[in-house]
N, C-alpha and C positions, 0 to 999 in steps of 0.2 A: 344654562346647563352646557357644559362642554364634555365631550367624550374624547378620551385619549386611547388610541389603539397601539398596543405594543405587539410587534411580531418578532418572535425569536425562535430559535431552534435550540432547545436545551441539549446539553451534552449527555447523551445516554451512555450507560456502560453495558457491556454485553457479558452475560453470564452463560456458562455452559456446564452441564453436568457430566460431560464425557471425560473419561480418564484414559489411561494407557492400558486398559483392560477391555476385553470383549464386553459389549453391553448385554449379552446373553450367553448362557452356557451352551455347550455342544449338544446337550440333550434337552434343551428348552424348545423343541420343535413346536409344541402346542401353544406357545405364546402368540403365534400368528397362524391361526388355524387354516385360513385360505391357502397360504403358501405351503403349509404342511401337507394339505390334501393334494395340491398340485404336484408336490415333490413325491408323494406316495403313489399317485395314480399315473403320472407321466413324468418320470424323472428327466428324460432327455429334453422335453419341452421346458421344464423348470430350469434346468441348467443353462439352456440357451437364453432364456429370459433373464436370468441372473447375470450371465456373462454380458449381455447387452447393457443391463443397468450399471454394471461396473465399468462400462466404456470399452469393452473388448469386442472382438468379432463374435457374432452370434453363433457361428458354427464351430468354434474352437472346442467347446466341451465334448463334441462328438468324437474327438480324438482320444478321449479317456478309455474307449473300448479296447485299445491296444496297449499292452504292457502290464507289468505287475503293479507298478506305482502309477496311479492315474495322473498324468502330467498336468492336465488343465486344472483339475481340482487343487492340486498342490500349488501350482503357480498362481492361481487366482487367490487362494487363501493367503499366500505370502504377499501378493500385491495389495490386497485389502489391508492386511496387517501393517504393511509399511506405509500405505497411504494415510491411515488414521493414527499412526504412531502406537500401535498395540504391541505390547511386549509379547515375546514368544521366541521359539527357536525353529529352525528348519526341521529338526527331529520331531518336534511336536506336530508341526504341520504335516509332515510325512506320515506320521502315525494316524492322525485324524483322517487324512485323505485315503489311506489304505483300509483302515478298519471301520470308519464311520462315514463313508462317502455321502449318502443322502443327508445325514445330520450336518455334515460340514457345509454342504450347499445351502441348507436352511439357515445355518448360522451366518454364512456370508450374506445371504439375502436380507436377513434381519438387521445385520450390521449396516449395510448400505442404506436400508430404509430408515433406520434410526438416525444415522449420521447425516442423511440428506434432508431431514426435517428442518423447518425454519429455526433460526436462532431467536432466542428470547431477548427482547430489548426492554430494559427497565429504565423508567424515568424516575428521577427523584423529586420532581415538581409536579404539582397538579396542573394539568393543561387540558385543553379541549382538542381532541384529535380532529383534523380537518381532512387530510388526505393520507392514505396509507399506500406506500410503495413497497416493493419487495425489499425487505431488510432495511427500510428507511422510513422514518416517521416524520412527517412535517406537522408541526403543531403551531397553533396560534393561541396566544394568551390575550384575552381582551380585558383591559382594565378600564373601568368606567369611573370617572370622578365627577361628582356633582357639586356645583357651586351655586350658591344663591345670589 
C-alpha cells in the first residue's frame, strides 16, 4: 500500500456584492439597532466612535456644533463615499448632512461596518481546510492510492 500526498493551494476567486451605491438607505437606521440606539441617546459619543472607525480624529465631529452646515458630517460622508467608490454629489451630501444629521451618521457607520466585513473566498475544488488565515486559506488535498 502506498500513500501519495498532494499539497496545493487552489486558486480561489473573490466575489463581492458591493456596488457603487450605499449598502443601506439614509432612513434605514433600524437595520443596526444597537448603533441606532447609541445615535439616538448619545449622538456626540456615536459620532466620535464612527469618526474613529473611519480612521479620523475622534474629536473632529465635535466641531459640527459651529456653523449652518455641519462640516465634519459633510466631510466624513464625502470621504466614505470616495473611499468606497459610491456615486453621489457634494450637493446630496450637503443636503443629508444639514437635514438628516443623525441618519447620515448612522448610514456612514453601517457602510463602514459592512465594507469592513471579511471578503468571501470561493474555491472551485473540494478540499480539506487545514489552516485559516485572515483572507487566506491554506488547503491540503490528500490523495490516497492503494496498490495490491
